[in-house]
C-alpha positions in Angstrom: -36.8 -5.7 4.8 -33.8 -8.1 4.9 -35.6 -10.6 2.7 -34.8 -8.2 -0.2 -31.0 -8.7 0.3 -29.0 -11.2 -1.7 -25.7 -12.8 -0.4 -22.5 -11.2 -1.5 -19.8 -13.4 -3.0 -16.9 -13.9 -0.7 -13.8 -11.9 -1.5 -11.4 -14.2 -3.4 -8.5 -13.6 -1.1 -10.6 -14.2 2.0 -12.0 -17.3 0.3 -8.5 -18.6 -0.2 -7.7 -18.0 3.5 -10.8 -20.1 4.5 -9.7 -22.9 2.1 -6.1 -22.8 3.4 -7.2 -23.1 7.1 -9.4 -26.1 6.2 -6.5 -27.9 4.5 -4.9 -30.4 6.9 -1.7 -31.0 5.0 1.5 -30.2 6.9 3.4 -28.7 4.0 0.6 -26.3 2.9 1.7 -22.7 2.0 -0.4 -19.5 1.9 0.9 -17.0 -0.6 -2.3 -15.1 -1.0 -2.7 -13.2 2.3 -1.4 -9.7 2.2 0.4 -9.4 5.5 4.1 -9.7 6.3 5.4 -12.9 7.8 8.8 -13.6 9.3 11.0 -16.6 8.6 8.9 -18.6 11.1 5.6 -17.7 9.3 4.5 -15.3 12.0 3.2 -11.7 11.7 5.2 -10.3 14.7 4.7 -7.2 16.8 7.8 -5.1 16.2 10.0 -4.7 19.3 10.0 -0.9 19.0 6.2 -0.9 18.9 6.0 -3.3 21.9 8.3 -1.0 23.9 6.1 2.0 22.9 3.0 0.1 23.9 4.5 -0.6 27.4 5.3 3.0 27.9 1.9 4.1 26.7 0.2 1.8 29.2 2.1 3.5 32.0 1.6 7.1 30.7 -1.9 7.0 29.3 -4.4 8.6 31.7 -7.6 8.7 29.6 -9.5 6.9 26.8 -11.4 10.1 25.9 -11.9 11.1 22.2 -9.0 12.7 20.5 -11.1 14.8 18.1 -11.8 14.4 14.4 -8.3 15.2 13.2 -6.7 12.6 15.6 -3.5 13.1 17.5 -1.7 16.3 16.4 1.8 14.9 17.1 1.0 11.8 15.0 -0.2 14.0 12.1 3.0 16.2 12.2 5.3 13.2 12.4 3.6 11.4 9.6 3.9 14.4 7.4 7.6 14.5 8.2 7.9 10.7 7.5 6.2 11.0 4.1 7.8 14.2 2.9 11.1 14.3 4.9 11.6 16.3 8.0 13.4 19.1 6.2 11.0 19.4 3.2 10.5 23.0 2.3 6.7 22.7 2.2 6.4 21.8 5.9 7.0 25.4 7.0 4.6 27.0 4.5 1.3 25.8 5.9 0.4 24.3 2.5 0.5 20.8 3.9 -2.2 19.5 6.3 -2.9 16.0 7.5 -5.5 14.2 9.6 -5.5 10.8 11.1 -7.6 8.1 9.5 -8.7 4.5 10.3 -6.1 2.8 8.1 -5.1 3.4 4.5 -8.6 2.5 3.4 -10.1 5.2 5.7 -7.5 7.6 4.4 -8.5 6.8 0.8 -12.2 7.2 1.5 -11.8 10.6 3.3 -9.6 11.8 0.4 -12.2 10.7 -2.1 -15.1 12.4 -0.3 -13.2 15.7 0.0 -12.4 15.6 -3.7 -16.1 14.9 -4.5 -17.0 18.0 -2.4 -14.4 20.2 -4.1 -15.0 19.1 -7.7 -17.8 16.5 -8.1 -17.3 16.4 -11.9 -13.7 15.1 -11.5 -12.9 11.6 -12.7 -10.5 9.2 -11.1 -7.9 7.4 -13.3 -6.8 4.1 -11.9 -3.8 2.1 -13.3 -4.6 -1.5 -14.2 -4.0 -3.8 -12.4 -4.3 -2.3 -9.0 -5.2 -3.3 -5.4 -8.6 -5.0 -5.8 -10.3 -2.8 -3.2 -9.3 0.5 -4.9 -12.1 0.5 -7.4 -15.0 -0.5 -5.1 -13.7 1.7 -2.2 -13.2 4.8 -4.3 -16.1 4.1 -6.7 -18.5 3.9 -3.8 -17.7 7.6 -3.1 -19.3 8.4 -6.4 -16.3 8.7 -8.7 -16.6 8.0 -12.4 -13.6 5.7 -12.7 -11.4 5.6 -15.8 -8.5 3.2 -16.3 -5.0 3.6 -17.7 -2.6 0.7 -18.6 0.1 0.2 -16.0 1.6 -3.2 -16.3 2.7 -5.3 -19.3 1.9 -8.9 -18.4 4.1 -10.2 -21.2 7.2 -8.1 -20.6 6.5 -8.2 -16.8 7.3 -4.5 -16.3 5.6 -1.1 -16.2 4.0 -0.4 -19.6 5.6 3.0 -19.9 4.5 3.8 -23.4 0.8 2.9 -23.1 0.6 4.4 -19.6 2.0 7.8 -20.7 0.0 7.8 -23.9 -3.2 7.4 -21.8 -2.2 10.0 -19.1 -1.6 12.5 -21.9 -5.4 12.4 -22.4 -6.4 13.1 -18.8 -8.4 16.3 -18.6 -7.6 19.2 -16.2 -9.0 18.7 -12.7 -9.2 14.9 -12.9 -7.3 12.7 -10.4 -4.7 10.1 -11.2 -4.2 7.3 -8.6 -0.6 6.3 -8.2 1.1 3.7 -5.9 3.8 5.4 -3.8 6.0 2.3 -3.9 5.9 -1.5 -3.7 3.1 -1.7 -6.2 0.3 -4.1 -5.2 -0.3 -6.5 -7.0 2.6 -6.4 -9.5 5.7 -5.3 -7.5 6.7 -3.2 -10.5 7.5 0.3 -9.3 7.9 3.5 -11.2 11.5 4.6 -11.7 12.5 8.1 -10.6 12.5 9.1 -14.3 9.0 7.8 -14.8 7.8 9.7 -11.7 9.4 12.9 -13.2 7.6 12.3 -16.5 4.3 11.9 -14.8 4.9 15.1 -12.8 5.7 16.9 -16.1 2.4 15.7 -17.5 0.5 16.7 -14.4 1.8 20.2 -14.8 1.0 20.2 -18.5 -2.4 18.7 -18.3 -3.5 20.0 -14.9 -4.5 16.7 -13.3 -3.9 16.0 -9.6 -1.9 13.0 -8.3 -3.7 10.9 -5.6 -0.9 8.8 -4.1 -1.6 5.7 -2.1 1.5 4.8 -0.1 1.1 1.7 2.1 4.7 0.2 2.0 7.2 3.0 2.6 10.5 1.4 3.7 9.7 -2.1 2.3 11.0 -1.4 -1.2 14.4 0.4 -1.4 14.4 2.2 1.9 12.4 4.9 3.7 13.7 7.9 1.7 14.1 6.1 -1.6 10.5 4.9 -1.5 9.3 8.4 -1.0 11.0 9.9 -4.0 7.8 10.3 -6.1 5.6 11.9 -3.5 8.3 14.2 -2.2 9.2 15.4 -5.7 5.6 15.9 -6.7 4.9 17.8 -3.4 7.8 20.1 -4.4 6.7 20.6 -8.0 3.0 20.5 -8.1 0.4 22.9 -6.7 -1.9 20.1 -5.4 -1.2 16.6 -4.3 -3.1 14.1 -2.1 -1.4 11.3 -0.2 -3.2 8.4 1.6 -0.8 6.5 3.9 -1.0 3.4 6.1 1.0 2.2 9.0 -0.2 -1.4 8.7 2.8 -2.8 6.9 5.8 -0.7 8.0 4.8 -0.6 11.7 3.0 -4.0 11.6 -0.2 -2.4 13.0 -2.7 -4.2 10.8 -5.4 -4.5 13.3 -5.0 -1.1 14.8 -6.2 0.7 11.7 -3.7 3.5 11.6 -3.4 5.8 8.6 -3.4 9.4 7.5 -4.7 11.5 4.7 -2.4 14.4 3.7 -3.4 17.3 1.5 -1.0 19.7 -0.3 -2.8 22.8 -1.4 -1.7 25.8 -3.5 -1.9 28.2 -0.5 -2.0 27.8 3.3 -5.5 29.3 3.3 -6.7 26.6 0.9 -5.0 24.0 3.1 -6.9 25.2 6.1 -10.2 24.9 4.2 -9.4 21.5 2.9 -8.5 20.1 6.3 -11.8 21.5 7.8 -13.6 19.6 5.0 -11.7 16.5 5.8 -12.7 16.7 9.5 -16.3 17.3 8.5 -16.1 14.2 6.2 -14.6 12.1 9.0 -17.4 13.2 11.3 -20.0 12.1 8.8 -18.4 8.6 8.3 -16.8 7.4 11.5 -16.7 10.5 13.8 -13.4 9.9 15.5 -10.4 7.9 14.5 -9.0 5.1 16.8 -6.2 6.4 19.1 -4.0 3.4 20.1 -2.1 2.8 16.9 -1.5 6.5 16.2 -0.2 7.1 19.7 2.3 4.2 19.2 3.5 5.5 15.9 3.9 9.0 17.3 5.9 7.7 20.2 8.2 5.6 18.0 8.8 8.4 15.5 9.2 11.0 18.3 11.8 9.1 20.4 15.3 8.9 18.8 16.0 5.5 20.4 12.7 3.9 19.4 13.0 5.5 15.9 16.4 4.0 15.4 15.2 0.6 16.6 12.2 0.7 14.3 14.2 1.7 11.3 16.6 -1.2 11.9 13.6 -3.6 12.3 12.0 -2.3 9.1 15.3 -2.7 7.2 15.4 -6.3 8.4 11.9 -6.9 7.0 12.9 -5.2 3.7 16.1 -7.3 3.3 14.2 -10.6 4.2 11.7 -10.0 1.4 14.6 -9.1 -1.0 16.4 -12.3 -0.1 13.3 -14.4 -0.7 12.8 -12.8 -4.1 16.4 -13.6 -5.0 16.2 -17.2 -3.7 12.9 -18.0 -5.4 14.1 -16.5 -8.7 17.4 -18.4 -8.6 15.7 -21.7 -7.7 13.4 -21.5 -10.7 16.1 -20.5 -13.2 16.4 -23.8 -15.1 12.7 -24.8 -15.2 11.5 -27.2 -17.9 9.1 -24.7 -19.4 11.9 -22.2 -20.0 10.0 -19.5 -18.2 11.8 -16.3 -17.2 11.2 -15.4 -13.5 13.9 -12.7 -13.3 11.2 -10.0 -12.9 10.8 -11.2 -9.3 14.3 -10.1 -8.5 13.8 -6.7 -10.1 10.6 -5.8 -8.4 9.9 -4.4 -4.9 7.8 -5.0 -1.9 5.7 -8.0 -0.9 4.0 -8.9 -4.2 4.8 -10.1 -7.7 2.9 -12.0 -10.4 4.2 -15.5 -11.1 2.6 -15.6 -14.5 1.8 -19.3 -14.6 -1.4 -20.8 -16.2 -4.7 -21.5 -14.4 -4.2 -25.3 -14.6 -0.7 -25.0 -13.1 -2.2 -22.8 -10.4 -4.9 -25.5 -9.7 -2.3 -28.2 -9.5 -0.2 -26.2 -7.0 -3.3 -26.1 -4.7 -4.8 -29.5 -5.1 -1.5 -31.6 -5.4 0.9 -29.5 -3.2 -1.2 -27.4 -0.9 0.1 -24.1 -2.2 -2.5 -21.4 -2.2 -2.2 -18.5 -4.7 -4.9 -16.1 -5.9 -6.2 -16.5 -9.5 -4.2 -13.5 -10.8 -1.0 -15.5 -9.8 -0.1 -12.7 -7.4 2.1 -14.1 -4.6 3.1 -12.6 -1.3 6.9 -13.0 -1.1 6.8 -12.5 2.6 4.9 -15.9 2.8 8.1 -17.6 1.6 10.6 -18.7 4.2 13.6 -21.0 4.8 11.2 -23.8 5.9 8.9 -23.8 2.9 11.1 -22.6 0.0 12.2 -26.1 -1.0 8.6 -27.4 -1.1 7.5 -24.3 -3.0 10.2 -24.4 -5.7 10.0 -28.2 -6.2 6.3 -27.9 -6.6 6.6 -25.1 -9.1 9.3 -27.0 -11.1 6.9 -30.0 -11.2 3.9 -28.1 -12.5 6.2 -26.3 -15.1 7.3 -29.6 -16.6 
């Protein structure tokens, strides 16, 4: 049987990680990996999460299954985090959420439920997008269409072409949107652009499928949630896949949720039953540990305050690295404009340099960047910024 299989090409980002680890140079820099790193190049456990973990070890009395929906307190607190504790929908029964194994698990459960509800629906994905969106959602059976999102020359959202394409989306189709901190571009929708897309969704009858993995890392917890909260208020149906990997630092705990907003509470009950049935057929039960930690942090005022302060520190560090990198490259010999890096949000931006320049960075200076020129700004720190900027200025000569 297995002799019929052929090897799968290694994921480019994972391949870059392998090459980086094999590089023995002291000044090497990895700007490809998609995790947060502090100023010492570590991916730390948040102190608030560590405290919650200590409490959990004392209080937890069982490792039994939680059930297909996961922890009820976690689900409620995640809905409140996403939509705001006082959002009018939370008291209507129209919003239901289940725990999922990370943001990827949330996306897949959402996709499978959509396919059960309306198998003829197409999914419209903005280009560029997170590389795993299309294989992950496409493997659920979607016919995937594309809409232009980012103008590589202007280095900003291509509003005109995006809206022109979205005006053609048929009723009942899904439009995938990044909640904030767009991966890979860092170019977020403005509040006005969110409003315009909501207007189109009402006019055309398409359904937003929002992937939010970075709430709190852009402009703040509430500011980053504008689009999904506004759409939840205005539209009859919205689907939100969320992850706690980045804003709680729980990468390896696989902690996420899939939230459905239906037109009526009766429909919401049916949808969540289908989501649990879907979960049962894919992974059966979600992992408990990360969700229990998130629930404890969000449910305890002291831990919540500590977590918010830590998250703000993360956000401001990324902003400071954006500003420092942009300022350091201002007078480059090629006359390239890197000001978009300052304007954008979250961990990622495109540098926009050429392939030969990218190769020189790797071979001559030990700086590892994926072929799209997407860089992780959280990989920049006070210890490597000088080497990074001097190397970039050299290859731009």
